[in-house]
C-alpha positions as CSV (number, residue, x, y, z in Angstrom):
1,M,-22.5,27.7,-15.2
2,V,-18.9,26.4,-15.9
3,T,-16.2,28.3,-14.0
4,L,-12.4,28.6,-14.3
5,A,-12.1,26.4,-11.2
6,D,-14.2,23.8,-13.1
7,C,-11.8,24.0,-16.0
8,Q,-8.8,23.6,-13.8
9,R,-10.2,20.8,-11.8
10,T,-11.2,18.8,-15.0
11,Q,-7.7,19.4,-16.6
12,H,-6.1,18.2,-13.3
13,A,-8.3,15.1,-13.3
14,W,-7.4,14.3,-16.9
15,F,-3.6,14.5,-16.3
16,R,-4.1,12.3,-13.2
17,A,-6.0,9.8,-15.2
18,L,-3.4,9.9,-18.0
19,A,-0.6,9.4,-15.5
20,E,-2.4,6.3,-14.0
21,A,-3.0,4.8,-17.4
22,T,0.5,5.2,-18.8
23,G,2.6,4.0,-15.8
24,G,3.1,7.4,-14.3
25,R,2.2,8.7,-10.9
26,A,0.6,11.7,-9.1
27,F,2.2,13.1,-5.9
28,S,2.2,16.2,-3.8
29,T,4.9,18.4,-2.3
30,H,4.4,21.6,-0.3
31,R,1.1,23.0,-1.6
32,M,2.0,21.7,-5.1
33,D,0.3,18.7,-6.8
34,W,2.3,16.9,-9.5
35,V,1.9,14.3,-12.2
36,W,4.6,12.4,-14.0
37,L,3.8,11.5,-17.6
38,P,6.3,8.9,-18.7
39,E,5.2,8.8,-22.4
40,T,6.0,12.5,-22.9
41,R,8.6,12.6,-20.2
42,E,6.9,15.6,-18.6
43,M,6.6,16.5,-14.9
44,L,3.7,18.8,-14.5
45,C,2.4,20.9,-11.6
46,L,-1.3,21.6,-11.7
47,F,-2.5,24.9,-10.4
48,P,-0.7,25.4,-7.2
49,S,-1.9,27.7,-4.5
50,E,1.7,28.7,-3.6
51,I,5.2,28.2,-5.2
52,T,7.9,27.6,-2.7
53,E,11.3,26.1,-2.6
54,A,10.0,23.4,-0.3
55,G,7.4,22.4,-3.0
56,L,9.7,22.9,-6.1
57,A,13.0,21.4,-5.1
58,P,12.0,17.9,-4.4
59,A,9.9,17.7,-7.5
60,L,12.7,18.8,-9.7
61,A,15.0,16.2,-8.1
62,E,12.3,13.6,-8.9
63,A,12.1,14.9,-12.5
64,E,15.9,14.7,-13.0
65,R,15.9,11.1,-11.4
66,R,13.3,10.0,-13.9
67,G,14.9,11.5,-17.0
68,A,12.3,14.2,-17.6
69,A,12.5,16.3,-20.8
70,S,10.6,19.2,-19.3
71,V,8.9,20.4,-16.1
72,G,5.8,22.5,-16.5
73,I,3.7,24.6,-14.1
74,W,0.0,25.3,-15.0
75,M,-1.4,28.3,-13.1
76,N,-4.3,30.6,-13.2
77,A,-3.8,34.1,-14.7
78,A,-3.7,35.8,-11.3
79,M,-0.9,33.7,-9.8
80,R,2.4,35.3,-9.5
81,E,5.5,33.4,-10.8
82,G,7.5,34.0,-7.6
83,I,10.7,32.1,-7.6
84,L,10.2,30.3,-10.9
85,P,12.6,32.4,-12.9
86,Q,15.3,31.8,-10.3
87,Y,14.9,28.1,-11.2
88,R,15.3,28.9,-14.9
89,F,11.6,28.5,-15.8
90,E,10.4,30.5,-18.7
91,R,6.8,31.7,-19.4
92,G,5.2,29.4,-22.0
93,W,2.0,29.2,-24.1
94,Q,-1.3,30.5,-22.5
95,P,-4.3,28.2,-22.2
96,W,-7.5,29.8,-23.4
97,W,-10.3,28.2,-21.3
98,M,-13.5,27.7,-23.3
99,T,-16.8,25.9,-22.7
100,R,-19.9,25.0,-24.6
101,A,-23.3,23.7,-23.3
102,L,-24.7,20.3,-24.6
103,D,-28.3,19.7,-25.4
104,V,-30.4,17.4,-27.5
105,E,-30.8,19.8,-30.3
106,T,-27.2,20.9,-30.8
107,V,-25.9,17.2,-30.5
108,A,-28.6,15.9,-32.8
109,S,-27.9,18.5,-35.5
110,S,-24.1,18.1,-35.4
111,S,-24.4,14.3,-35.6
112,E,-26.9,13.9,-38.4
113,E,-24.4,12.8,-40.9
114,A,-21.4,10.9,-39.4
115,D,-18.0,11.5,-41.1
116,P,-16.7,8.2,-42.4
117,R,-13.2,9.4,-41.7
118,V,-13.7,9.2,-37.9
119,S,-14.1,6.3,-35.7
120,L,-14.7,6.2,-32.0
121,T,-13.3,3.9,-29.3
122,A,-14.4,3.9,-25.7
123,L,-11.2,3.5,-23.6
124,V,-13.1,3.5,-20.4
125,E,-16.8,2.9,-20.6
126,H,-18.9,6.1,-20.1
127,Q,-15.7,8.0,-19.1
128,V,-13.0,8.1,-21.7
129,W,-13.2,8.2,-25.5
130,L,-10.7,8.4,-28.4
131,A,-11.8,9.7,-31.7
132,T,-9.3,8.8,-34.5
133,A,-9.4,10.1,-38.1
134,R,-8.0,8.5,-41.2
135,S,-7.8,9.6,-44.8
136,G,-7.5,6.5,-46.8
137,D,-4.8,4.4,-45.2
138,D,-3.2,7.4,-43.6
139,W,-3.6,8.6,-40.0
140,A,-5.2,12.1,-40.1
141,G,-6.0,13.2,-36.6
142,R,-7.3,12.3,-33.1
143,S,-8.7,13.8,-29.9
144,Y,-9.9,12.6,-26.5
145,A,-12.9,13.3,-24.3
146,Y,-12.9,12.7,-20.6
147,L,-15.9,12.7,-18.2
148,P,-14.4,12.6,-14.7
149,P,-16.3,10.5,-12.1
150,D,-17.5,11.9,-8.9
151,Q,-18.3,15.4,-10.0
152,G,-21.4,15.8,-7.7
153,A,-23.9,18.2,-9.3
154,K,-21.6,19.0,-12.1
155,H,-21.6,17.0,-15.4
156,L,-18.6,18.3,-17.4
157,A,-16.6,16.6,-20.0
158,G,-13.2,17.8,-21.3
159,I,-11.8,17.7,-24.8
160,F,-8.1,17.1,-24.9
161,D,-5.2,16.7,-27.1
162,M,-6.7,17.5,-30.5
163,I,-4.5,17.0,-33.2
164,V,-5.2,17.3,-37.0
165,A,-2.6,16.5,-39.6
166,P,-1.5,19.7,-41.3
167,E,-2.4,18.5,-44.7
168,Q,-5.9,17.6,-43.4
169,R,-6.7,21.0,-41.8
170,R,-9.6,23.1,-43.2
171,T,-11.3,19.8,-44.5
172,G,-13.9,19.6,-41.6
173,L,-12.0,17.0,-39.8
174,G,-11.6,19.0,-36.6
175,T,-15.3,19.5,-36.5
176,A,-16.0,15.9,-37.2
177,L,-13.8,14.8,-34.2
178,L,-15.6,17.3,-32.0
179,N,-19.0,16.0,-33.4
180,T,-18.1,12.4,-32.5
181,L,-16.7,13.2,-29.0
182,S,-19.6,15.6,-28.2
183,E,-22.2,12.9,-29.0
184,A,-20.4,10.3,-26.9
185,A,-20.0,12.6,-23.9
186,F,-23.7,13.8,-24.1
187,N,-24.9,10.1,-24.2
188,A,-22.9,9.4,-21.1
189,G,-24.4,12.4,-19.3
190,A,-22.3,15.3,-19.9
191,E,-24.0,18.8,-20.0
192,H,-21.1,20.9,-20.9
193,L,-17.9,20.6,-22.7
194,L,-14.7,22.5,-21.7
195,L,-11.2,22.6,-23.2
196,N,-8.0,24.7,-23.2
197,A,-7.2,26.2,-26.5
198,T,-4.4,28.0,-28.1
199,P,-4.9,31.5,-29.8
200,D,-4.9,29.8,-33.1
201,G,-7.0,26.8,-32.2
202,Q,-9.7,28.8,-30.6
203,R,-11.0,30.0,-34.0
204,L,-12.2,26.4,-34.6
205,Y,-13.8,26.1,-31.3
206,R,-15.7,29.5,-31.5
207,K,-17.2,28.4,-34.9
208,Y,-18.3,25.2,-32.9
209,G,-20.1,27.3,-30.3
210,F,-17.4,27.4,-27.6
211,E,-17.1,30.6,-25.5
212,L,-13.9,32.0,-23.9
213,I,-14.3,32.3,-20.1
214,G,-10.8,33.0,-19.1
215,K,-7.0,32.5,-19.8
216,G,-4.3,30.8,-17.7
217,Q,-0.5,30.7,-17.9
218,T,2.2,28.0,-18.1
219,W,5.9,28.0,-17.2
220,W,8.4,25.6,-18.4
221,L,11.9,24.3,-17.6
222,H,13.5,22.3,-20.4
223,L,16.0,19.8,-19.0
224,P,19.1,18.7,-20.9
225,P,19.2,15.0,-22.1
226,S,20.5,12.6,-19.4
Protein backbone atom coordinates (compact mmCIF):
# COMPACT_ATOMS: atom_id res chain seq x y z
CA MET A 1 0.00 0.00 0.00
CA VAL A 2 1.29 3.44 -0.98
CA THR A 3 0.63 6.20 1.56
CA LEU A 4 0.64 9.98 1.42
CA ALA A 5 3.86 9.89 3.43
CA ASP A 6 5.39 7.73 0.67
CA CYS A 7 4.33 10.27 -1.95
CA GLN A 8 5.78 13.16 0.03
CA ARG A 9 9.02 11.31 0.73
CA THR A 10 9.48 10.46 -2.95
CA GLN A 11 8.72 14.02 -4.05
CA HIS A 12 11.26 15.31 -1.54
CA ALA A 13 13.86 12.82 -2.76
CA TRP A 14 13.27 13.92 -6.36
CA PHE A 15 13.80 17.58 -5.55
CA ARG A 16 16.96 16.77 -3.60
CA ALA A 17 18.31 14.72 -6.52
CA LEU A 18 17.38 17.49 -8.95
CA ALA A 19 19.17 20.08 -6.82
CA GLU A 20 22.30 17.93 -6.66
CA ALA A 21 22.27 17.33 -10.43
CA THR A 22 21.82 21.00 -11.37
CA GLY A 23 24.26 22.71 -9.01
CA GLY A 24 21.74 23.52 -6.30
CA ARG A 25 21.77 22.54 -2.68
CA ALA A 26 19.66 21.08 0.11
CA PHE A 27 19.71 22.48 3.63
CA SER A 28 17.63 22.67 6.78
CA THR A 29 16.48 25.45 9.06
CA HIS A 30 14.38 25.09 12.20
CA ARG A 31 12.16 22.04 11.38
CA MET A 32 12.08 23.04 7.72
CA ASP A 33 13.90 21.23 4.89
CA TRP A 34 14.76 23.24 1.78
CA VAL A 35 16.14 22.75 -1.72
CA TRP A 36 17.52 25.42 -4.03
CA LEU A 37 16.88 24.75 -7.75
CA PRO A 38 19.06 27.16 -9.76
CA GLU A 39 17.63 26.31 -13.20
CA THR A 40 14.13 27.45 -12.24
CA ARG A 41 15.36 29.87 -9.53
CA GLU A 42 13.06 28.29 -6.96
CA MET A 43 13.65 27.89 -3.23
CA LEU A 44 11.38 25.08 -2.02
CA CYS A 45 10.48 23.83 1.44
CA LEU A 46 9.23 20.25 1.48
CA PHE A 47 6.60 19.11 3.95
CA PRO A 48 7.63 20.93 7.14
CA SER A 49 6.43 19.65 10.50
CA GLU A 50 6.18 23.23 11.74
CA ILE A 51 6.42 26.71 10.21
CA THR A 52 8.27 29.19 12.39
CA GLU A 53 10.02 32.49 11.93
CA ALA A 54 13.26 30.77 12.95
CA GLY A 55 12.84 28.37 10.04
CA LEU A 56 11.45 30.79 7.48
CA ALA A 57 13.53 33.96 7.89
CA PRO A 58 17.01 32.51 7.12
CA ALA A 59 15.69 30.64 4.07
CA LEU A 60 14.08 33.80 2.71
CA ALA A 61 17.35 35.65 3.19
CA GLU A 62 19.16 32.87 1.30
CA ALA A 63 16.57 33.01 -1.48
CA GLU A 64 17.07 36.76 -1.86
CA ARG A 65 20.85 36.35 -1.85
CA ARG A 66 20.66 33.79 -4.65
CA GLY A 67 18.25 35.83 -6.76
CA ALA A 68 15.32 33.44 -6.44
CA ALA A 69 12.22 34.14 -8.52
CA SER A 70 9.92 32.34 -6.11
CA VAL A 71 9.80 30.56 -2.76
CA GLY A 72 7.42 27.63 -2.43
CA ILE A 73 6.19 25.64 0.55
CA TRP A 74 4.78 22.14 -0.11
CA MET A 75 2.57 20.87 2.74
CA ASN A 76 0.09 18.13 3.48
CA ALA A 77 -3.56 19.15 3.52
CA ALA A 78 -3.85 19.05 7.31
CA MET A 79 -0.99 21.51 7.89
CA ARG A 80 -2.00 25.04 8.93
CA GLU A 81 -0.40 27.94 7.09
CA GLY A 82 0.47 29.75 10.32
CA ILE A 83 2.60 32.81 9.67
CA LEU A 84 2.91 32.36 5.89
CA PRO A 85 0.38 35.11 4.99
CA GLN A 86 2.32 37.52 7.21
CA TYR A 87 5.31 36.92 4.92
CA ARG A 88 3.18 37.60 1.80
CA PHE A 89 2.84 33.94 0.81
CA GLU A 90 -0.28 33.11 -1.21
CA ARG A 91 -2.06 29.79 -1.53
CA GLY A 92 -1.12 28.08 -4.79
CA TRP A 93 -2.04 25.01 -6.78
CA GLN A 94 -3.06 21.79 -5.07
CA PRO A 95 -1.11 18.56 -5.69
CA TRP A 96 -3.37 15.55 -6.23
CA TRP A 97 -1.39 12.50 -5.08
CA MET A 98 -2.07 9.48 -7.28
CA THR A 99 -0.66 5.94 -7.37
CA ARG A 100 -0.77 2.88 -9.58
CA ALA A 101 0.50 -0.67 -9.06
CA LEU A 102 2.87 -2.16 -11.64
CA ASP A 103 2.80 -5.82 -12.64
CA VAL A 104 3.92 -7.93 -15.58
CA GLU A 105 0.52 -8.01 -17.26
CA THR A 106 -0.19 -4.27 -17.21
CA VAL A 107 3.34 -3.31 -18.24
CA ALA A 108 3.41 -5.88 -21.03
CA SER A 109 0.03 -4.84 -22.43
CA SER A 110 0.92 -1.14 -22.43
CA SER A 111 4.29 -1.67 -24.10
CA GLU A 112 3.27 -4.10 -26.86
CA GLU A 113 3.58 -1.42 -29.53
CA ALA A 114 6.26 1.18 -28.85
CA ASP A 115 5.39 4.69 -29.99
CA PRO A 116 8.13 5.82 -32.41
CA ARG A 117 7.67 9.42 -31.28
CA VAL A 118 9.13 8.65 -27.83
CA SER A 119 12.75 7.90 -26.94
CA LEU A 120 14.18 6.94 -23.55
CA THR A 121 17.44 8.00 -21.91
CA ALA A 122 18.74 6.54 -18.65
CA LEU A 123 20.24 9.58 -16.90
CA VAL A 124 21.27 7.47 -13.89
CA GLU A 125 21.31 3.73 -14.48
CA HIS A 126 18.38 1.93 -12.82
CA GLN A 127 17.34 5.17 -11.10
CA VAL A 128 16.51 8.17 -13.32
CA TRP A 129 14.99 8.13 -16.81
CA LEU A 130 14.01 10.83 -19.27
CA ALA A 131 11.36 10.10 -21.90
CA THR A 132 11.40 12.61 -24.76
CA ALA A 133 8.82 12.94 -27.52
CA ARG A 134 9.24 14.45 -30.97
CA SER A 135 6.84 15.04 -33.82
CA GLY A 136 8.95 15.09 -36.92
CA ASP A 137 11.77 17.52 -36.17
CA ASP A 138 9.83 19.31 -33.44
CA TRP A 139 10.05 18.75 -29.68
CA ALA A 140 6.66 17.49 -28.48
CA GLY A 141 6.96 16.54 -24.82
CA ARG A 142 8.91 14.94 -22.01
CA SER A 143 8.68 13.39 -18.56
CA TYR A 144 10.99 11.88 -15.95
CA ALA A 145 10.80 8.79 -13.76
CA TYR A 146 12.80 8.46 -10.55
CA LEU A 147 13.34 5.34 -8.44
CA PRO A 148 14.94 6.58 -5.20
CA PRO A 149 17.64 4.39 -3.65
CA ASP A 150 17.52 2.99 -0.12
CA GLN A 151 13.75 2.61 0.19
CA GLY A 152 13.91 -0.52 2.33
CA ALA A 153 10.92 -2.76 1.61
CA LYS A 154 9.30 -0.11 -0.58
CA HIS A 155 9.82 -0.13 -4.35
CA LEU A 156 8.24 3.12 -5.50
CA ALA A 157 9.01 5.21 -8.57
CA GLY A 158 7.78 8.74 -9.15
CA ILE A 159 6.68 10.31 -12.43
CA PHE A 160 7.71 13.96 -12.60
CA ASP A 161 7.51 17.05 -14.80
CA MET A 162 5.19 15.68 -17.48
CA ILE A 163 4.87 18.18 -20.32
CA VAL A 164 3.12 17.68 -23.66
CA ALA A 165 3.16 20.48 -26.22
CA PRO A 166 -0.35 22.00 -26.57
CA GLU A 167 -0.65 21.07 -30.23
CA GLN A 168 0.25 17.44 -29.40
CA ARG A 169 -2.33 16.88 -26.67
CA ARG A 170 -5.05 14.27 -27.17
CA THR A 171 -2.82 12.42 -29.64
CA GLY A 172 -1.84 9.64 -27.22
CA LEU A 173 1.54 11.20 -26.53
CA GLY A 174 1.04 11.50 -22.76
CA THR A 175 0.10 7.83 -22.60
CA ALA A 176 3.14 6.92 -24.70
CA LEU A 177 5.45 8.80 -22.31
CA LEU A 178 3.87 6.98 -19.35
CA ASN A 179 4.18 3.60 -21.08
CA THR A 180 7.88 4.15 -21.74
CA LEU A 181 8.68 5.28 -18.20
CA SER A 182 6.50 2.60 -16.58
CA GLU A 183 8.37 -0.15 -18.40
CA ALA A 184 11.77 1.29 -17.48
CA ALA A 185 10.85 1.68 -13.80
CA PHE A 186 9.28 -1.78 -13.63
CA ASN A 187 12.35 -3.40 -15.17
CA ALA A 188 14.46 -1.66 -12.50
CA GLY A 189 12.33 -3.13 -9.70
CA ALA A 190 9.53 -0.61 -9.14
CA GLU A 191 6.27 -2.11 -7.88
CA HIS A 192 4.22 1.11 -7.77
CA LEU A 193 4.19 4.44 -9.57
CA LEU A 194 3.21 7.67 -7.88
CA LEU A 195 2.85 11.25 -9.00
CA ASN A 196 1.30 14.59 -8.17
CA ALA A 197 -1.29 15.79 -10.64
CA THR A 198 -3.28 18.95 -11.22
CA PRO A 199 -7.08 18.73 -11.38
CA ASP A 200 -6.85 18.91 -15.19
CA GLY A 201 -3.96 16.47 -15.52
CA GLN A 202 -5.53 13.84 -13.29
CA ARG A 203 -7.97 12.92 -16.07
CA LEU A 204 -5.14 11.38 -18.12
CA TYR A 205 -3.76 9.55 -15.12
CA ARG A 206 -7.14 8.10 -14.12
CA LYS A 207 -7.51 6.64 -17.62
CA TYR A 208 -4.06 5.13 -17.18
CA GLY A 209 -5.06 3.36 -13.95
CA PHE A 210 -3.87 5.83 -11.32
CA GLU A 211 -6.03 6.30 -8.23
CA LEU A 212 -6.27 9.41 -6.09
CA ILE A 213 -5.15 8.79 -2.49
CA GLY A 214 -5.10 12.36 -1.18
CA LYS A 215 -4.40 16.02 -1.81
CA GLY A 216 -1.82 18.50 -0.58
CA GLN A 217 -1.32 22.25 -0.69
CA THR A 218 1.33 24.70 -1.80
CA TRP A 219 2.06 28.30 -0.79
CA TRP A 220 4.12 30.72 -2.88
CA LEU A 221 6.01 33.95 -2.50
CA HIS A 222 6.97 35.58 -5.81
CA LEU A 223 10.01 37.81 -5.46
CA PRO A 224 10.71 40.93 -7.53
CA PRO A 225 13.58 40.75 -10.05
CA SER A 226 16.93 41.50 -8.46
